[in-house]
N, C-alpha and C positions, 0 to 999 in steps of 0.2 A: 294679520299677524299679531301675537301677543308681544309683550316687551322682550322676553328672551329670544323669541323668533326673530324679532326686529334687529336686535343687537347682534345676533348670529349672522343675519343677512349683511349687516354693515361690516362685520369683521371678514366674512367670507366672500363678499361679492367681487373684491379685487385684492391683490396683494396690499398688505398694510405694512408701512415701514416698521411699526412697533413689533410686528410679528415676523416679518419676512426679510427686512433689511433692504438692501440696495435694489431689489427688483421692483420695490414700490415707489421709488423716488421719481418725481416728475419735476424737471427743471424748467417749469413753464407755468405762467399765471392764466393762460388762455382759458382753460376750463373753469377756474375760480371766477374769472370776469363774466363769463357765460352763465354760470349759476347765479351770480349776483344780479345779473340782468333779469333772469328768470324770476327771481324773489323780489324784484322791483327795488334793487339796489339799497338793501337795508343799511349797508356800511356807510352810506352818505348821510344817514339820519342819526348816527349814533355818535355820541361824544366818548372819546377813547383816550387811554394811555397805552402805548405800545411798548412791550418789554422783550428784548432779545438778550442773547449772551450765552456763553458756553455753559456756566454754572450760575446758580443762584437766581435764575429768573423766575422759577416757581415760588420760592420764598419771597422775592421782591414783589411779585404780583399779589401774593397774599397779604403781605405787610401794607401795601398800598390800599388794597380793598378794605382791610380791617380799619384803617385810619378814616377812609372815606364813609365807611359805614358808621363808625362811631360818631362822625359829624352829622349824621342824620340823613345821609343820601342812600338812594337805592342803587346798589352797586352790582353790576354784572361782572362776573369773573369767568374768564376762559382760559384753561390751562390743559396741558398734557405732559405725559400720559397720565392715566388713572392708575390707582393701586388695586382697587377691589371691584369697583362698579363703574361702568362707562359714564354714568351721570355725574360723577365727580368732576368731569372736565368742564361743566357748565353749571354755574351756580348764581343765584342772586341773594346778596346778604347772608351767605353761608348756607342757603337752602338749595339742594340739588334740583336741577330740571326734573319735572314729573315724567314718570314712565309714560303716561298718557301723551304728552306732548311729543316725546321722541317717536312713539308709534304713529301718531297722526301725521307728523312731518314726513316720516319716510313713506308711509302709504300714500300721501298726497303727491309726493314728488318722485316716486320710485321709477315710473316710466321714463321721466326726464333723465334721472341718474343713469339708467341703463343705456338709454339711447345715446348719451354723450360720454359713457366710459368714465364716469367720475370717481376719483379715489376716495378712499375712507376719509382722509383728512379734509378734502374739499367739501365732502358732504357734511362733515362735523362743523366746520367753520360756518357753513350756510345755515345749519341747525341753530348754532349758538346765536348768530346775528339776528335770525328771525324771532327767536325766543326773547331776545333783549328788546327788540322792537315791540313785540306784543305786550311785554310786561312793563313797557315805558320806564326804562332804567334811567337814572340821572347821569350816570357815568359808567364806563366799562373798562376793565383791566383786560387787556388782550395779550397773552403770551404767545410769542412765536413758537412754531413747533420745531423747526430746525433752520439754521442759517438766518435768513431775514429777507434778502433781496428777492428771492423767488418763493418764499414761503407763502402759503395760501392766505395767511392773515394779512399780508402786505398790500391789500387793496383799500385799507383804511387810511384816512388823513387824520392822525391823532392830535390831541392838544399838546402832548409831549412824548418824544420817543426816548426810550431808555435802553442802554446797552450795559449789562452788568459787568462783564469781563470777556476776555478772549483766551481760549485755551485749545489744546489739541483734542478734538473730538469730531467724528464724522468726516475725517480728513479725505476719504474717497469721494465725497461730495463737495466739500467746501474748500479743499486745497490743503496742502502739507506745510504751509508756512504760516506764522502768525499774522503776516500781513494779508495773505489771501483770505484767511478766515475772517479777519477784520473787515475786509472789503465787502464780503458777503453779509456780515451782520450790519454794517454801515448802510446797507441797502434799505433800511427802514427809515433813514433819516430823509425827511421831506422838506420841500421848499418852505422857507420861513418858519419852520416848526422847531422849537428849541429841543435840544438832545442832551441828556445827562449820561455821562460815562462814569460807571462805578470804578473800575480799576483799569489801568493801562500799563503798557510797557513802552520802551523807546520806539519799537517797531510799529505798534498800534496807534500810538498818540498821532503820529504823522498821517496815518490813514484817516482817522476820525477827523482831524483838523482840515485835512484836504477836502473831504466830503462835506463837512459843515460849511466851508468857504464856498464850494461849488453851489450848495443849495441856499446860501444865505441864511444859515441857521445859527442861532446862539448856541454855543457849546459849553457845558459845564462839566468840570472834572470833579465829582463829589469828594474823591479822596483828599484832594487839596483844599477843598472848601469847608468841609464839616470837621469841626474840632471837637465838639461835644457830642458823644453818641448816647442816645437814650436806651434804656433797658427794654428787653423784649422776653416774651415767654419762649421764644425759639432759642434753643441752646445750640452751642457749636461755635467755635472760634470764627468760622467763616461769615457767620451772621453779622458780625461788626461791619464789613464791606457792604452788605445788603442793606442794613440800617442806614449807613451814610448815604447810600444811593437813594433810598426812600426819603430821607429828610430832605435832601436837596430837591428831589422831584416835587415833594409837597410844597417847599418854599417857592418854587417856580409857579405852581398851580395857584398858591395863595396871591402871588404877584399878578396873575392874570385877572384876579378879582371876579371870577365867575362862581367860585366855590368858597364858602366860608368854613375855614378849618382853624381851630384853636390849638394852642399848645397843649391843652388838656386832651384834646381829640387825638393829637399825635401820640402823646405818652400812653393814653388808654388804650389806643388802636395797636400800638406795638406790644404792650403787655398782654392784650386779650386776643391776639391773632389766632391762636388755636381755636379759642372758644368761638370766635366771630366767624372763622372760615372753615374749620375742620381740617386744617392742613396737618398731614402726617409724614413720617419717615425722614425727619430731618433731626439728626442726633437724638432720636426719640428713645426714652428709656422705658423698657418694657418690664424689668424686674430690678430688685434692689440687692438680694444675697443669693446668688452672685448678681453683680451688676450686669444687666443686658442691654446693650445699645444697638439699635439698627439705623442705618443711614443710606440714602439712595445715592450717594456719591459713586460714580462709576467711571470716570476718566481720571488721567493722571493729575490734572490741575485740582479736581475735588479731593481725590483720594490723599494726596500730599497733605492737605490741611487736616483731614479727619484722622489720618494715621499719626500726625504730629500731636493731635490732641489726645489720642489714646496714650501717648508717651507721658502725659502729664497726669494720668490716673494712677492711683495706688491699688495694686492688686499683687496676689502671689503668682498666679499663672494666667497668661492671656490665651483665650480660645477664640479662633476665628472661623466663623461659618461663611464659606466663600463660594459664590457661583457667579458666572458671567455668560455673556451672549457670545455667539461663535465668530463674530466679526471684530471682537475686541483684540486690540494689539497687546498680547500678553507680555512681550519683551519690554514693553513700556510700562506697564503697571505692576507686574509682579516684583521687580527689583525694589519697589517702594515698601513692600510688606516686611514685617519683622521676622527674623529667622528663628527667634526663641519662642514663638507662639506655636500652640497646637493647632492643626488645620482639619477642617471637616469640609471636604470638597462636595459640591452638589450641582445638579443641573436645574435651572429654573424651568418650570413646566410649560414652556413655549417651544415652538419649532425652531426658533433661533438659539435656544439654550445650548451652550457647549457641554458635551458629554463629560460627566464628573471625572472619568478615569483619564480622559485627555488632559483635563485641567490639572489633575494630580501629578501626571507624568511630567507636564511642562513645568509645574511648580518646583518639582525635584531639581530641575536645572538651576533653581535659585536658592536651594537648600530650604525650601518650604516644605516641611514634612507633615504628612497627615493622611487620613483614609478617605476614600471616596464612598459616597452614599447615594442611594437610588432616588432620593427626594430631599427637598429643602427641609421638610418637617422632620425626617428621620435624622439628617445631619444636625439640626438644631437640638432634638431629643437627646442625641448622643452627647452633644456638647454640654447640655444640662446635667446629664448623668455623670459625666466625667469632672464636673466642677465642684469646687468646694465654696463656701459662702463668701470667702475673701477673694474669689477670682473675678475675672472680667471676661464677658462674652461679647464679641463684636460680630454682627451679622450684616454682609453688604456685598458689593461687587457689582450688584445690578438692581435696578429699580424693581425687577420681577422677583428677585430673591425676597427683598423687603416686603412686596405685595403679598407673597405666600405666608409669610410670617404674621403679618397683620391680619 
């Protein structure tokens, strides 16, 4: 199979959470452990930092990778989902895994995958770990897909565990209280491995402290410890929390004396994160007149911060291109959006995308008024046509909406 056929097979072989939702979720690590054994347990030979959290784990992972890359190390980076190309999920020093390696890995292990009913995510984790072993990376930043305790990445024993924050997302899998979600994320905390917490609430702090005590892990609350926040090329108010988390994580890594990282490496890595890693979709400016911003925030925790940041912008008219997936709790996120904006409702081009007319009708209940369009690109084009140079256009609601714009 060529690369396109191989990635099609990966996506179509079994339901994928990213595309299908709940039917793809496996609350078990048995298959991942089986695959790791089949691959000669690459996870036991990798040095890693493990990153979980409701929001910010992608930015945090890229920031960490950029700093370590600036310090001269060969850095593996595993994240999800991708925006445009599957290979974005697996990078070394900002360079995506080759199409050839993806094809060869799947061809070599396809019979095993099929015989053991492996999921897309399990196969992708195996691919990343095998690639990092073959390329002899010095250190790897591994982002959790969803949750933590039962996530396929949770077979690693990292140098440091990182949990960015806790908010309401994927509640049908992780629970509908902050405590229950924190419990799932805290599942990445390992015996005698330090853990950095980015943000916490009264409810989640006790969960983290209890888990750290149970595992005899040193715990660090970055928001309480970091007072000076260095600059980054990543814009968006929410990045302040991510940068604090990263600075504290690097400080612990420095104290472990295995990696040499200077203050210059830290500052340069933060400033050059987009250049070093290719990260996209985080308060990303696409045009100037009118100002066009896209952002992958898609749950209430993330959207609150992004929408508050929009309030700080100066514009004559606000235009919002909005699309979501069909399992999104609209009663939770739609009240966050401003009533004075003009809306352009659209459906992301995946099976999980919510029909634009349904979104439009539901939005009317919250006095959010606009038209429905048959594609993301048409909605964006119309927003551009209706905008003056002093207006502001925001594109979001879903990672998939941003992916189509990019």
